OpenMM code with the backbone's topology and positions (N, CA, C; nanometers):
from openmm import Vec3, app, unit

residues = "MET GLU ASN THR ILE GLY LYS VAL GLN GLU ALA PHE HIS ALA ALA PHE ASN ILE ASP PRO GLN SER ILE SER ILE ASP THR THR PRO PRO ASP VAL PRO ALA TRP ASP SER MET GLY HIS VAL ALA LEU ALA SER CYS LEU GLU SER VAL PHE GLY LEU SER PHE ASP ILE ASP GLU VAL MET GLU MET GLU ASN VAL ARG GLN ILE VAL LYS ILE VAL GLU ALA ARG LEU THR THR PRO ALA ALA".split()
positions = [
    Vec3(-0.7688, 0.1641, -1.1732),
    Vec3(-0.8096, 0.2998, -1.1376),
    Vec3(-0.9597, 0.3194, -1.1592),
    Vec3(-1.0181, 0.2492, -1.2562),
    Vec3(-1.1600, 0.2679, -1.2846),
    Vec3(-1.2465, 0.2360, -1.1630),
    Vec3(-1.2135, 0.1263, -1.0914),
    Vec3(-1.2869, 0.0908, -0.9715),
    Vec3(-1.2678, 0.1966, -0.8629),
    Vec3(-1.1467, 0.2507, -0.8542),
    Vec3(-1.1185, 0.3553, -0.7558),
    Vec3(-1.2012, 0.4797, -0.7845),
    Vec3(-1.2073, 0.5207, -0.9085),
    Vec3(-1.2861, 0.6389, -0.9460),
    Vec3(-1.4329, 0.6180, -0.9095),
    Vec3(-1.4856, 0.4994, -0.9349),
    Vec3(-1.6243, 0.4701, -0.9013),
    Vec3(-1.6509, 0.4869, -0.7526),
    Vec3(-1.5591, 0.4407, -0.6710),
    Vec3(-1.5753, 0.4537, -0.5263),
    Vec3(-1.5558, 0.5989, -0.4816),
    Vec3(-1.4658, 0.6704, -0.5467),
    Vec3(-1.4483, 0.8129, -0.5167),
    Vec3(-1.5778, 0.8876, -0.5514),
    Vec3(-1.6376, 0.8544, -0.6641),
    Vec3(-1.7645, 0.9159, -0.7024),
    Vec3(-1.8719, 0.8867, -0.5970),
    Vec3(-1.8719, 0.7647, -0.5454),
    Vec3(-1.9664, 0.7267, -0.4403),
    Vec3(-1.9459, 0.8129, -0.3153),
    Vec3(-1.8198, 0.8372, -0.2798),
    Vec3(-1.7888, 0.9210, -0.1632),
    Vec3(-1.8344, 1.0650, -0.1862),
    Vec3(-1.8146, 1.1166, -0.3058),
    Vec3(-1.8614, 1.2526, -0.3371),
    Vec3(-2.0131, 1.2604, -0.3263),
    Vec3(-2.0813, 1.1569, -0.3744),
    Vec3(-2.2269, 1.1552, -0.3642),
    Vec3(-2.2699, 1.1561, -0.2174),
    Vec3(-2.2038, 1.0746, -0.1354),
    Vec3(-2.2367, 1.0678, 0.0068),
    Vec3(-2.2069, 1.1996, 0.0780),
    Vec3(-2.0958, 1.2628, 0.0431),
    Vec3(-2.0543, 1.3864, 0.1111),
    Vec3(-2.1345, 1.5079, 0.0664),
    Vec3(-2.1654, 1.5158, -0.0627),
    Vec3(-2.2233, 1.6385, -0.1180),
    Vec3(-2.3604, 1.6206, -0.1836),
    Vec3(-2.4102, 1.4949, -0.1856),
    Vec3(-2.5393, 1.4659, -0.2474),
    Vec3(-2.5466, 1.5188, -0.3912),
    Vec3(-2.4429, 1.4875, -0.4680),
    Vec3(-2.4373, 1.5283, -0.6079),
    Vec3(-2.4325, 1.4043, -0.6967),
    Vec3(-2.4609, 1.4236, -0.8230),
    Vec3(-2.4564, 1.3149, -0.9200),
    Vec3(-2.3138, 1.2600, -0.9278),
    Vec3(-2.2950, 1.1326, -0.8955),
    Vec3(-2.1596, 1.0756, -0.8996),
    Vec3(-2.0933, 1.0898, -1.0363),
    Vec3(-2.1737, 1.0854, -1.1432),
    Vec3(-2.1177, 1.0942, -1.2782),
    Vec3(-2.0610, 1.2334, -1.3095),
    Vec3(-2.0922, 1.3313, -1.2243),
    Vec3(-2.0380, 1.4658, -1.2456),
    Vec3(-1.8932, 1.4769, -1.1969),
    Vec3(-1.8438, 1.3719, -1.1323),
    Vec3(-1.7072, 1.3711, -1.0798),
    Vec3(-1.6172, 1.2930, -1.1738),
    Vec3(-1.5069, 1.3548, -1.2140),
    Vec3(-1.4098, 1.2886, -1.3011),
    Vec3(-1.2706, 1.3051, -1.2405),
    Vec3(-1.1737, 1.2443, -1.3027),
    Vec3(-1.0349, 1.2535, -1.2565),
    Vec3(-0.9861, 1.3984, -1.2569),
    Vec3(-1.0487, 1.4829, -1.3369),
    Vec3(-1.0069, 1.6227, -1.3481),
    Vec3(-1.0840, 1.7183, -1.2575),
    Vec3(-1.1735, 1.6654, -1.1733),
    Vec3(-1.2532, 1.7500, -1.0849),
    Vec3(-1.1662, 1.8147, -0.9779),
    Vec3(-1.1896, 1.9439, -0.9552),
    Vec3(-1.1185, 2.0203, -0.8528),
    Vec3(-1.2219, 2.0879, -0.7620),
    Vec3(-1.1812, 2.1378, -0.6466),
    Vec3(-1.2774, 2.2010, -0.5560),
    Vec3(-1.3676, 2.3082, -0.6189),
    Vec3(-1.3181, 2.3946, -0.7066),
    Vec3(-1.4083, 2.4941, -0.7656),
    Vec3(-1.5233, 2.4325, -0.8469),
    Vec3(-1.5069, 2.3066, -0.8880),
    Vec3(-1.6111, 2.2380, -0.9651),
    Vec3(-1.7270, 2.1901, -0.8777),
    Vec3(-1.7044, 2.1841, -0.7467),
    Vec3(-1.8052, 2.1331, -0.6527),
    Vec3(-1.8290, 2.2414, -0.5479),
    Vec3(-1.9391, 2.3172, -0.5595),
    Vec3(-1.9616, 2.4311, -0.4697),
    Vec3(-1.9481, 2.3995, -0.3205),
    Vec3(-1.9892, 2.2805, -0.2775),
    Vec3(-1.9839, 2.2470, -0.1344),
    Vec3(-1.8454, 2.1993, -0.0888),
    Vec3(-1.7494, 2.1884, -0.1828),
    Vec3(-1.6166, 2.1378, -0.1479),
    Vec3(-1.5312, 2.2521, -0.0944),
    Vec3(-1.5691, 2.2989, 0.0245),
    Vec3(-1.4924, 2.4011, 0.0953),
    Vec3(-1.4179, 2.3309, 0.2092),
    Vec3(-1.3683, 2.4043, 0.3059),
    Vec3(-1.2891, 2.3414, 0.4115),
    Vec3(-1.3704, 2.2412, 0.4930),
    Vec3(-1.4933, 2.2753, 0.5259),
    Vec3(-1.5775, 2.1815, 0.6008),
    Vec3(-1.6218, 2.0656, 0.5114),
    Vec3(-1.6493, 2.0938, 0.3868),
    Vec3(-1.6839, 1.9889, 0.2925),
    Vec3(-1.5693, 1.8917, 0.2723),
    Vec3(-1.4475, 1.9420, 0.2790),
    Vec3(-1.3291, 1.8577, 0.2631),
    Vec3(-1.3215, 1.7550, 0.3753),
    Vec3(-1.3545, 1.7988, 0.4968),
    Vec3(-1.3545, 1.7076, 0.6119),
    Vec3(-1.4623, 1.6001, 0.5921),
    Vec3(-1.5805, 1.6413, 0.5483),
    Vec3(-1.6886, 1.5459, 0.5228),
    Vec3(-1.6490, 1.4474, 0.4123),
    Vec3(-1.5850, 1.4984, 0.3074),
    Vec3(-1.5406, 1.4126, 0.1975),
    Vec3(-1.4377, 1.3112, 0.2463),
    Vec3(-1.3414, 1.3556, 0.3253),
    Vec3(-1.2391, 1.2646, 0.3776),
    Vec3(-1.3039, 1.1535, 0.4603),
    Vec3(-1.4012, 1.1893, 0.5401),
    Vec3(-1.4729, 1.0908, 0.6209),
    Vec3(-1.5456, 0.9901, 0.5326),
    Vec3(-1.6103, 1.0386, 0.4278),
    Vec3(-1.6801, 0.9497, 0.3351),
    Vec3(-1.5821, 0.8600, 0.2598),
    Vec3(-1.4687, 0.9143, 0.2217),
    Vec3(-1.3663, 0.8333, 0.1553),
    Vec3(-1.3169, 0.7219, 0.2479),
    Vec3(-1.2957, 0.7555, 0.3743),
    Vec3(-1.2531, 0.6538, 0.4712),
    Vec3(-1.3568, 0.5429, 0.4815),
    Vec3(-1.4828, 0.5804, 0.4858),
    Vec3(-1.5912, 0.4832, 0.4968),
    Vec3(-1.6009, 0.3952, 0.3724),
    Vec3(-1.5977, 0.4566, 0.2557),
    Vec3(-1.6119, 0.3828, 0.1304),
    Vec3(-1.4961, 0.2858, 0.1083),
    Vec3(-1.3740, 0.3290, 0.1406),
    Vec3(-1.2566, 0.2463, 0.1133),
    Vec3(-1.2119, 0.1635, 0.2337),
    Vec3(-1.2702, 0.1862, 0.3508),
    Vec3(-1.2282, 0.1122, 0.4698),
    Vec3(-1.0877, 0.1487, 0.5129),
    Vec3(-1.0526, 0.2742, 0.4940),
    Vec3(-0.9189, 0.3238, 0.5280),
    Vec3(-0.9293, 0.4322, 0.6346),
    Vec3(-0.8171, 0.4650, 0.6932),
    Vec3(-0.8081, 0.5788, 0.7839),
    Vec3(-0.6906, 0.6638, 0.7367),
    Vec3(-0.7190, 0.7882, 0.7004),
    Vec3(-0.6151, 0.8764, 0.6477),
    Vec3(-0.5560, 0.9609, 0.7590),
    Vec3(-0.4263, 0.9885, 0.7488),
    Vec3(-0.3661, 1.0811, 0.8449),
    Vec3(-0.3855, 1.2238, 0.7917),
    Vec3(-0.3593, 1.3194, 0.8755),
    Vec3(-0.3863, 1.4597, 0.8415),
    Vec3(-0.3081, 1.5041, 0.7177),
    Vec3(-0.1857, 1.4551, 0.7028),
    Vec3(-0.1060, 1.4930, 0.5852),
    Vec3(-0.1721, 1.4442, 0.4567),
    Vec3(-0.2244, 1.3215, 0.4593),
    Vec3(-0.2921, 1.2695, 0.3408),
    Vec3(-0.4174, 1.3517, 0.3089),
    Vec3(-0.4937, 1.3832, 0.4121),
    Vec3(-0.6154, 1.4633, 0.3909),
    Vec3(-0.5804, 1.5985, 0.3299),
    Vec3(-0.4741, 1.6601, 0.3779),
    Vec3(-0.4342, 1.7907, 0.3266),
    Vec3(-0.3838, 1.7826, 0.1820),
    Vec3(-0.3296, 1.6670, 0.1428),
    Vec3(-0.2791, 1.6494, 0.0059),
    Vec3(-0.3908, 1.6215, -0.0950),
    Vec3(-0.5113, 1.5948, -0.0469),
    Vec3(-0.6244, 1.5629, -0.1344),
    Vec3(-0.6821, 1.6910, -0.1949),
    Vec3(-0.6045, 1.7540, -0.2806),
    Vec3(-0.6416, 1.8843, -0.3363),
    Vec3(-0.7328, 1.8754, -0.4581),
    Vec3(-0.7445, 1.7568, -0.5173),
    Vec3(-0.8300, 1.7362, -0.6344),
    Vec3(-0.8542, 1.5862, -0.6479),
    Vec3(-0.9398, 1.5463, -0.7395),
    Vec3(-0.9727, 1.4042, -0.7536),
    Vec3(-0.8504, 1.3238, -0.7954),
    Vec3(-0.7679, 1.3776, -0.8812),
    Vec3(-0.6477, 1.3051, -0.9240),
    Vec3(-0.5598, 1.2705, -0.8034),
    Vec3(-0.5411, 1.3658, -0.7123),
    Vec3(-0.4612, 1.3408, -0.5911),
    Vec3(-0.5306, 1.2415, -0.4990),
    Vec3(-0.6631, 1.2516, -0.4885),
    Vec3(-0.7377, 1.1576, -0.4049),
    Vec3(-0.7148, 1.0155, -0.4548),
    Vec3(-0.7286, 0.9949, -0.5850),
    Vec3(-0.7083, 0.8618, -0.6425),
    Vec3(-0.5663, 0.8141, -0.6168),
    Vec3(-0.4694, 0.9008, -0.6347),
    Vec3(-0.3294, 0.8643, -0.6137),
    Vec3(-0.3059, 0.8202, -0.4686),
    Vec3(-0.3584, 0.8954, -0.3740),
    Vec3(-0.3398, 0.8639, -0.2319),
    Vec3(-0.4120, 0.7345, -0.1959),
    Vec3(-0.5357, 0.7203, -0.2405),
    Vec3(-0.6128, 0.5997, -0.2093),
    Vec3(-0.5450, 0.4768, -0.2680),
    Vec3(-0.5042, 0.4834, -0.3939),
    Vec3(-0.4417, 0.3670, -0.4568),
    Vec3(-0.3093, 0.3316, -0.3900),
    Vec3(-0.2346, 0.4320, -0.3466),
    Vec3(-0.1097, 0.4046, -0.2747),
    Vec3(-0.1391, 0.3327, -0.1436),
    Vec3(-0.2432, 0.3765, -0.0744),
    Vec3(-0.2796, 0.3134, 0.0526),
    Vec3(-0.3309, 0.1714, 0.0321),
    Vec3(-0.4028, 0.1487, -0.0768),
    Vec3(-0.4586, 0.0159, -0.1019),
    Vec3(-0.3523, -0.0849, -0.1453),
    Vec3(-0.2426, -0.0370, -0.2011),
    Vec3(-0.1377, -0.1274, -0.2464),
    Vec3(-0.0216, -0.1404, -0.1483),
    Vec3(-0.0211, -0.0557, -0.0454),
    Vec3(0.0853, -0.0600, 0.0548),
    Vec3(0.0293, -0.1175, 0.1840),
    Vec3(0.0890, -0.2234, 0.2358),
    Vec3(0.0395, -0.2801, 0.3611),
    Vec3(0.0505, -0.1793, 0.4758),
    Vec3(-0.0453, -0.1859, 0.5648),
    Vec3(-0.0413, -0.0958, 0.6823),
    Vec3(0.0806, -0.1238, 0.7674),
    Vec3(0.1357, -0.0182, 0.8232),
    Vec3(0.2571, -0.0329, 0.9047),
    Vec3(0.2222, -0.0856, 1.0418),
] * unit.nanometer
topology = app.Topology()
chain = topology.addChain("A")
for resn in residues:
    res = topology.addResidue(resn, chain)
    for name in ("N", "CA", "C"):
        topology.addAtom(name, app.Element.getBySymbol(name[0]), res)
C-alpha cells in the first residue's frame, strides 16, 4: 500500500498542484479545496495516467476519499483485466 499511496500523492500533485505530502490515507474532498466535481474528473485522469489504468464510471464515482481510491487501485492492480 505504501507504493500505492506514493503514486496517489503524485496524482494529487499533478491534478491540483499541491504538496504530495499533504495527502494521506485519511484525506477527503473537504481537505483539498480544488477537489470538487471538475477536480474529481481531473484527479481520475491523473490516476489513470500514473497507474496505467482505465477506470469505469462506477469506479470513478466510488473514489470518495483517498482510502477508497487506494482500495480501488489496488483491486485493479491485483485483478487481471477481463
